[in-house]
DSSP file (Angstrom, degrees, kcal/mol; ACC not computed):
  #  RESIDUE AA STRUCTURE BP1 BP2  ACC     N-H-->O    O-->H-N    N-H-->O    O-->H-N    TCO  KAPPA ALPHA  PHI   PSI    X-CA   Y-CA   Z-CA
    1    1 A P              0   0    0      0, 0.0    66,-3.3     0, 0.0     2,-0.2   0.000 360.0 360.0 360.0 166.6  128.0   86.4  -13.9
    2    2 A T  B  >  -A   66   0A   0     64,-0.2     4,-2.2     1,-0.1    64,-0.2  -0.582 360.0-107.1 -99.0 167.3  124.7   86.8  -12.0
    3    3 A G  H  > S+     0   0    0     62,-1.6     4,-1.8    59,-0.9    60,-0.2   0.891 122.3  51.5 -60.2 -38.9  121.4   85.3  -13.0
    4    4 A G  H  > S+     0   0    0     58,-1.6     4,-1.2     1,-0.2    -1,-0.2   0.895 108.8  49.9 -65.3 -39.8  120.1   88.7  -14.0
    5    5 A A  H  4 S+     0   0    0     57,-0.2     4,-0.3     1,-0.2    -1,-0.2   0.870 107.4  55.4 -66.2 -35.7  123.2   89.2  -16.2
    6    6 A L  H >< S+     0   0    0     -4,-2.2     3,-1.5     1,-0.2     6,-0.4   0.908 102.6  55.8 -63.6 -40.6  122.6   85.8  -17.8
    7    7 A L  H 3< S+     0   0    0     -4,-1.8    -1,-0.2     1,-0.3    -2,-0.2   0.855 114.4  40.1 -58.1 -34.9  119.1   86.8  -18.8
    8    8 A Q  T 3< S+     0   0    0     -4,-1.2    -1,-0.3    -3,-0.2    -2,-0.2   0.335  95.8 119.6 -94.5   6.0  120.5   89.8  -20.6
    9    9 A S  S <> S-     0   0    0     -3,-1.5     4,-2.1    -4,-0.3     5,-0.2  -0.267  72.6-123.6 -78.2 157.9  123.5   88.0  -22.1
   10   10 A D  H  > S+     0   0    0      1,-0.2     4,-3.1     2,-0.2     5,-0.2   0.863 111.3  59.9 -61.5 -37.0  124.4   87.5  -25.7
   11   11 A E  H  > S+     0   0    0      2,-0.2     4,-2.4     1,-0.2    -1,-0.2   0.914 108.1  42.6 -60.9 -43.6  124.5   83.7  -25.1
   12   12 A V  H  > S+     0   0    0     -6,-0.4     4,-2.5     2,-0.2     5,-0.2   0.909 115.6  48.9 -70.8 -41.2  120.8   83.7  -24.0
   13   13 A A  H  X S+     0   0    0     -4,-2.1     4,-2.2     2,-0.2    -2,-0.2   0.910 113.6  47.4 -63.5 -41.0  119.8   86.0  -26.8
   14   14 A D  H  X S+     0   0    0     -4,-3.1     4,-2.5     2,-0.2    -2,-0.2   0.924 113.5  46.9 -66.3 -44.3  121.6   83.9  -29.4
   15   15 A A  H  X S+     0   0    0     -4,-2.4     4,-2.3    -5,-0.2    -2,-0.2   0.908 113.6  48.5 -64.4 -41.7  120.2   80.6  -28.1
   16   16 A T  H  X S+     0   0    0     -4,-2.5     4,-2.5     2,-0.2    -1,-0.2   0.893 110.8  51.1 -66.0 -39.5  116.7   82.1  -28.0
   17   17 A T  H  X S+     0   0    0     -4,-2.2     4,-2.5    -5,-0.2    -2,-0.2   0.931 110.2  49.0 -62.2 -45.9  117.1   83.5  -31.5
   18   18 A R  H  X S+     0   0    0     -4,-2.5     4,-2.2     1,-0.2    -2,-0.2   0.908 110.7  51.7 -60.2 -41.5  118.2   80.0  -32.8
   19   19 A N  H  X S+     0   0    0     -4,-2.3     4,-2.6     2,-0.2     5,-0.2   0.940 110.7  47.0 -61.3 -47.1  115.2   78.4  -31.1
   20   20 A L  H  X S+     0   0    0     -4,-2.5     4,-3.2     1,-0.2    -1,-0.2   0.906 112.6  49.2 -61.8 -41.7  112.8   80.8  -32.7
   21   21 A L  H  X S+     0   0    0     -4,-2.5     4,-0.8     2,-0.2    -1,-0.2   0.847 111.9  49.4 -69.1 -32.2  114.3   80.4  -36.1
   22   22 A T  H  < S+     0   0    0     -4,-2.2     3,-0.3    -5,-0.2    -2,-0.2   0.918 119.3  37.6 -68.5 -43.3  114.2   76.6  -35.7
   23   23 A L  H  < S+     0   0    0     -4,-2.6    -2,-0.2    -5,-0.2    -3,-0.2   0.864 137.4  15.6 -75.9 -37.5  110.6   76.6  -34.7
   24   24 A H  H  X S+     0   0    0     -4,-3.2     4,-2.2    -5,-0.2     5,-0.3  -0.111  77.6 137.6-132.4  35.3  109.3   79.4  -36.9
   25   25 A G  H  X S+     0   0    0     -4,-0.8     4,-2.0    -3,-0.3    -1,-0.1   0.865  72.4  51.2 -55.2 -44.2  112.0   79.8  -39.6
   26   26 A E  H  4 S+     0   0    0      1,-0.2    -1,-0.2     2,-0.2    -2,-0.1   0.912 114.1  43.8 -63.0 -41.6  109.7   80.1  -42.6
   27   27 A A  H  4 S+     0   0    0     -3,-0.2    -1,-0.2     1,-0.2    -2,-0.2   0.840 121.0  40.0 -72.3 -32.1  107.6   82.8  -40.9
   28   28 A L  H >X S+     0   0    0     -4,-2.2     3,-1.4     1,-0.2     4,-1.1   0.616  89.4  91.1 -92.9 -13.5  110.7   84.7  -39.6
   29   29 A A  G >< S+     0   0    0     -4,-2.0     3,-0.6     1,-0.3    -1,-0.2   0.857  80.0  59.2 -53.4 -41.6  112.9   84.4  -42.6
   30   30 A P  G 34 S+     0   0    0      0, 0.0    -1,-0.3     0, 0.0    -2,-0.1   0.816 102.8  54.8 -60.0 -27.8  111.8   87.6  -44.3
   31   31 A M  G <4 S-     0   0    0     -3,-1.4     4,-0.4    -4,-0.2    -2,-0.2   0.850 106.8-133.9 -71.7 -34.0  112.9   89.6  -41.2
   32   32 A G    <X  -     0   0    0     -4,-1.1     4,-2.1    -3,-0.6     5,-0.2   0.096  22.7 -83.5  89.1 151.5  116.4   88.2  -41.3
   33   33 A H  H  > S+     0   0    0      1,-0.2     4,-2.8     2,-0.2     5,-0.2   0.895 124.8  53.3 -58.3 -45.7  118.5   86.8  -38.5
   34   34 A A  H  > S+     0   0    0      1,-0.2     4,-2.2     2,-0.2    -1,-0.2   0.894 110.2  47.0 -61.9 -41.2  119.8   90.2  -37.3
   35   35 A A  H  > S+     0   0    0     -4,-0.4     4,-2.1     2,-0.2    -1,-0.2   0.891 112.7  49.2 -68.9 -39.1  116.3   91.7  -36.9
   36   36 A V  H  X S+     0   0    0     -4,-2.1     4,-2.5     2,-0.2    -2,-0.2   0.939 111.7  49.8 -63.2 -45.3  115.0   88.6  -35.1
   37   37 A R  H  X S+     0   0    0     -4,-2.8     4,-2.5     1,-0.2    -2,-0.2   0.886 109.6  51.7 -60.4 -40.6  118.0   88.7  -32.8
   38   38 A E  H  X S+     0   0    0     -4,-2.2     4,-2.1    -5,-0.2    -1,-0.2   0.905 111.1  46.7 -63.6 -42.0  117.4   92.4  -32.1
   39   39 A R  H  X S+     0   0    0     -4,-2.1     4,-2.4     2,-0.2    -2,-0.2   0.868 110.7  53.0 -69.4 -35.8  113.7   91.7  -31.2
   40   40 A V  H  X S+     0   0    0     -4,-2.5     4,-2.6     2,-0.2     5,-0.2   0.946 109.3  48.4 -62.1 -48.0  114.7   88.8  -29.0
   41   41 A A  H  X S+     0   0    0     -4,-2.5     4,-1.9     1,-0.2    -2,-0.2   0.902 112.4  48.8 -60.0 -41.5  117.2   91.0  -27.1
   42   42 A A  H  X S+     0   0    0     -4,-2.1     4,-1.9     1,-0.2    -1,-0.2   0.891 110.6  51.4 -65.5 -38.7  114.5   93.7  -26.7
   43   43 A G  H  X S+     0   0    0     -4,-2.4     4,-2.2     2,-0.2    -2,-0.2   0.897 108.4  50.6 -64.7 -40.9  112.0   91.1  -25.5
   44   44 A L  H  X S+     0   0    0     -4,-2.6     4,-2.3     1,-0.2    -1,-0.2   0.875 108.8  52.4 -64.8 -36.4  114.4   89.7  -22.9
   45   45 A A  H  X S+     0   0    0     -4,-1.9     4,-2.3    -5,-0.2    -1,-0.2   0.885 108.9  50.1 -65.3 -37.8  115.0   93.3  -21.7
   46   46 A R  H  X S+     0   0    0     -4,-1.9     4,-2.7     2,-0.2    -2,-0.2   0.882 108.6  52.3 -67.8 -37.4  111.2   93.7  -21.3
   47   47 A V  H  X S+     0   0    0     -4,-2.2     4,-2.6     2,-0.2    -2,-0.2   0.933 110.5  48.4 -61.7 -44.9  111.0   90.4  -19.4
   48   48 A D  H  X S+     0   0    0     -4,-2.3     4,-2.3     1,-0.2    -2,-0.2   0.921 113.0  47.3 -60.9 -45.0  113.7   91.7  -17.0
   49   49 A A  H  X S+     0   0    0     -4,-2.3     4,-2.2     2,-0.2    -2,-0.2   0.899 112.5  49.1 -65.3 -40.7  111.9   95.0  -16.6
   50   50 A A  H  X S+     0   0    0     -4,-2.7     4,-3.2     2,-0.2     5,-0.4   0.906 110.5  50.8 -65.7 -41.2  108.6   93.3  -16.0
   51   51 A L  H  X S+     0   0    0     -4,-2.6     4,-2.4     1,-0.2     8,-0.4   0.919 110.9  49.5 -60.8 -43.0  110.1   91.0  -13.4
   52   52 A E  H  < S+     0   0    0     -4,-2.3    -2,-0.2    -5,-0.2    -1,-0.2   0.897 117.0  40.8 -63.3 -40.5  111.7   94.0  -11.7
   53   53 A Q  H  < S+     0   0    0     -4,-2.2    -2,-0.2    -5,-0.2    -1,-0.2   0.921 124.7  33.7 -74.9 -44.5  108.3   95.9  -11.6
   54   54 A L  H  < S+     0   0    0     -4,-3.2    -3,-0.2     1,-0.2    -2,-0.2   0.808 134.9  21.0 -84.9 -31.0  106.0   93.0  -10.7
   55   55 A H     X  +     0   0    0     -4,-2.4     4,-2.4    -5,-0.4    -1,-0.2  -0.554  66.5 167.3-138.0  69.5  108.3   90.9   -8.5
   56   56 A P  H  > S+     0   0    0      0, 0.0     4,-2.5     0, 0.0     5,-0.2   0.836  77.9  52.2 -59.6 -35.4  111.1   93.2   -7.2
   57   57 A E  H  > S+     0   0    0      2,-0.2     4,-2.4     1,-0.2     5,-0.2   0.929 111.0  46.6 -68.4 -42.9  112.3   90.8   -4.5
   58   58 A A  H  > S+     0   0    0      2,-0.2     4,-2.6     1,-0.2    -1,-0.2   0.895 112.8  51.3 -63.5 -38.9  112.6   87.9   -7.0
   59   59 A H  H  X S+     0   0    0     -4,-2.4     4,-2.5    -8,-0.4    -2,-0.2   0.915 109.7  49.4 -64.0 -42.6  114.4   90.3   -9.4
   60   60 A R  H  X S+     0   0    0     -4,-2.5     4,-1.4    -5,-0.2    -2,-0.2   0.926 111.9  48.5 -61.6 -44.7  116.8   91.4   -6.6
   61   61 A Q  H  X S+     0   0    0     -4,-2.4     4,-1.3     1,-0.2     3,-0.3   0.912 112.3  48.3 -63.2 -42.8  117.5   87.7   -5.8
   62   62 A L  H  < S+     0   0    0     -4,-2.6   -58,-1.6     1,-0.2   -59,-0.9   0.898 110.5  52.1 -63.6 -39.8  118.1   86.9   -9.5
   63   63 A S  H  < S+     0   0    0     -4,-2.5    -1,-0.2   -60,-0.2    -2,-0.2   0.755 114.7  42.4 -68.4 -24.2  120.4   89.9   -9.8
   64   64 A E  H  < S+     0   0    0     -4,-1.4     2,-0.5    -3,-0.3    -1,-0.2   0.587  85.4 110.8 -96.7 -12.9  122.4   88.8   -6.8
   65   65 A L     <  -     0   0    0     -4,-1.3   -62,-1.6    -3,-0.3     2,-0.4  -0.502  61.4-146.4 -68.8 114.1  122.6   85.1   -7.7
   66   66 A Q  B     -A    2   0A   0     -2,-0.5     2,-0.4   -64,-0.2   -64,-0.2  -0.694  12.3-160.4 -85.1 129.7  126.2   84.3   -8.6
   67   67 A L        -     0   0    0    -66,-3.3     2,-0.1    -2,-0.4    -2,-0.0  -0.919   7.7-141.5-111.8 134.2  126.6   81.7  -11.3
   68   68 A G     >  -     0   0    0     -2,-0.4     4,-2.6     1,-0.1     5,-0.2  -0.356  36.0 -98.7 -80.5 172.3  129.8   79.7  -11.9
   69   69 A S  H  > S+     0   0    0      1,-0.2     4,-2.4     2,-0.2     5,-0.2   0.861 124.6  51.0 -63.4 -35.6  130.9   78.9  -15.4
   70   70 A K  H  > S+     0   0    0      2,-0.2     4,-2.3     1,-0.2    -1,-0.2   0.900 111.4  47.5 -68.2 -39.8  129.4   75.4  -15.2
   71   71 A E  H  > S+     0   0    0      2,-0.2     4,-2.3     1,-0.2    -2,-0.2   0.904 112.7  48.9 -67.0 -41.3  126.1   76.7  -14.0
   72   72 A K  H  X S+     0   0    0     -4,-2.6     4,-2.3     2,-0.2     5,-0.2   0.939 112.3  48.0 -62.9 -47.0  126.0   79.3  -16.7
   73   73 A A  H  X S+     0   0    0     -4,-2.4     4,-2.6     1,-0.2    -2,-0.2   0.897 111.4  50.8 -61.6 -41.0  126.9   76.7  -19.4
   74   74 A A  H  X S+     0   0    0     -4,-2.3     4,-2.4     2,-0.2    -1,-0.2   0.894 109.6  50.5 -64.4 -40.0  124.2   74.3  -18.1
   75   75 A A  H  X S+     0   0    0     -4,-2.3     4,-1.7     2,-0.2    -2,-0.2   0.919 112.8  45.4 -64.2 -43.8  121.5   77.1  -18.2
   76   76 A V  H  X S+     0   0    0     -4,-2.3     4,-2.4     2,-0.2    -2,-0.2   0.906 112.2  52.4 -67.4 -40.8  122.4   78.0  -21.7
   77   77 A R  H  X S+     0   0    0     -4,-2.6     4,-1.6     1,-0.2    -2,-0.2   0.912 107.6  51.7 -60.1 -43.2  122.5   74.3  -22.8
   78   78 A S  H  X S+     0   0    0     -4,-2.4     4,-0.5     1,-0.2    -1,-0.2   0.884 111.1  47.7 -64.2 -36.3  119.0   73.7  -21.3
   79   79 A L  H >< S+     0   0    0     -4,-1.7     3,-1.1     1,-0.2     4,-0.4   0.898 108.2  55.2 -67.5 -41.1  117.7   76.6  -23.3
   80   80 A Q  H >< S+     0   0    0     -4,-2.4     3,-1.6     1,-0.2     4,-0.4   0.802  93.7  70.5 -62.9 -29.5  119.4   75.4  -26.4
   81   81 A A  H >< S+     0   0    0     -4,-1.6     3,-1.2     1,-0.3    -1,-0.2   0.822  88.1  63.7 -59.6 -30.8  117.6   72.0  -26.1
   82   82 A F  T << S+     0   0    0     -3,-1.1    -1,-0.3    -4,-0.5    -2,-0.2   0.744 106.0  44.7 -66.0 -21.6  114.3   73.7  -26.9
   83   83 A G  T <  S+     0   0    0     -3,-1.6    -1,-0.3    -4,-0.4    -2,-0.2   0.361  79.6 128.6-102.9   3.8  115.6   74.5  -30.4
   84   84 A D    <>  -     0   0    0     -3,-1.2     4,-2.6    -4,-0.4     3,-0.3  -0.426  61.8-134.6 -61.8 129.1  117.2   71.1  -31.1
   85   85 A A  H  > S+     0   0    0      1,-0.2     4,-2.5     2,-0.2     5,-0.2   0.837 104.3  52.9 -58.2 -35.7  115.9   70.0  -34.5
   86   86 A R  H  > S+     0   0    0      2,-0.2     4,-2.4     1,-0.2    -1,-0.2   0.904 110.4  47.2 -67.0 -40.4  115.2   66.5  -33.2
   87   87 A M  H  > S+     0   0    0     -3,-0.3     4,-2.5     2,-0.2    -2,-0.2   0.905 112.8  49.1 -67.2 -40.7  113.1   67.9  -30.3
   88   88 A V  H  X S+     0   0    0     -4,-2.6     4,-2.5     2,-0.2    -2,-0.2   0.923 111.6  49.1 -64.1 -43.9  111.2   70.2  -32.6
   89   89 A A  H  X S+     0   0    0     -4,-2.5     4,-2.3    -5,-0.2    -2,-0.2   0.914 112.2  48.2 -62.6 -42.9  110.5   67.3  -35.1
   90   90 A A  H  X S+     0   0    0     -4,-2.4     4,-2.3     2,-0.2    -1,-0.2   0.913 111.6  50.2 -63.9 -41.9  109.3   65.1  -32.3
   91   91 A S  H  X S+     0   0    0     -4,-2.5     4,-2.5     1,-0.2    -2,-0.2   0.905 111.2  48.7 -62.9 -41.8  107.1   67.9  -30.9
   92   92 A R  H  X S+     0   0    0     -4,-2.5     4,-2.6     2,-0.2    -1,-0.2   0.891 109.9  52.1 -66.3 -38.1  105.6   68.5  -34.3
   93   93 A A  H  X S+     0   0    0     -4,-2.3     4,-2.3     2,-0.2    -2,-0.2   0.911 111.0  47.2 -63.6 -42.4  104.9   64.8  -34.8
   94   94 A V  H  X S+     0   0    0     -4,-2.3     4,-2.7     2,-0.2    -2,-0.2   0.916 112.1  50.7 -64.4 -42.8  103.1   64.6  -31.4
   95   95 A L  H  X S+     0   0    0     -4,-2.5     4,-2.7     2,-0.2    -2,-0.2   0.917 110.7  48.3 -61.6 -43.5  101.1   67.7  -32.3
   96   96 A E  H  X S+     0   0    0     -4,-2.6     4,-2.5     2,-0.2    -1,-0.2   0.893 111.9  49.7 -64.7 -39.3  100.1   66.2  -35.7
   97   97 A E  H  X S+     0   0    0     -4,-2.3     4,-2.8     2,-0.2    -2,-0.2   0.917 111.4  49.7 -63.7 -42.7   99.1   62.9  -34.0
   98   98 A F  H  X S+     0   0    0     -4,-2.7     4,-2.7     2,-0.2    -2,-0.2   0.928 111.3  48.2 -61.6 -45.7   97.1   64.9  -31.5
   99   99 A R  H  X S+     0   0    0     -4,-2.7     4,-1.7     1,-0.2    -2,-0.2   0.913 113.8  47.1 -63.1 -42.3   95.4   66.9  -34.2
  100  100 A G  H  X S+     0   0    0     -4,-2.5     4,-1.4     1,-0.2    -2,-0.2   0.907 114.4  46.7 -65.2 -41.6   94.6   63.7  -36.2
  101  101 A G  H  < S+     0   0    0     -4,-2.8    -2,-0.2     1,-0.2    -1,-0.2   0.856 111.0  51.7 -68.2 -36.3   93.3   61.9  -33.1
  102  102 A A  H  < S+     0   0    0     -4,-2.7    -1,-0.2    -5,-0.2    -2,-0.2   0.836 111.0  48.3 -69.6 -31.9   91.2   64.9  -32.1
  103  103 A A  H  <        0   0    0     -4,-1.7    -1,-0.2     1,-0.2    -2,-0.2   0.795 360.0 360.0 -77.7 -27.7   89.6   65.0  -35.5
  104  104 A G     <        0   0    0     -4,-1.4    -1,-0.2    -5,-0.1    -2,-0.2   0.449 360.0 360.0 -91.5 360.0   88.9   61.3  -35.6
């Protein structure tokens, strides 16, 4: 696949959906997984369109960039890390410490 195809791929939409649900599950729960996934896919399509309009040369390069299976897997893994429950918990702990420190 190409870099542009990866941006529009099910793997990226699924990973991004999981990340959002991990980070904001309570707020997004009423929508349901399918609706969140649909909005994520639409958002990724808008990112692609904006990139094409605002930075056509970068979009062309991304669309021509050939990715091997290892590169594709590494890109998806790196995206998935943002939704890892341990990473989210650590980020929230740091944020709470920051808020407490800022108030004191």
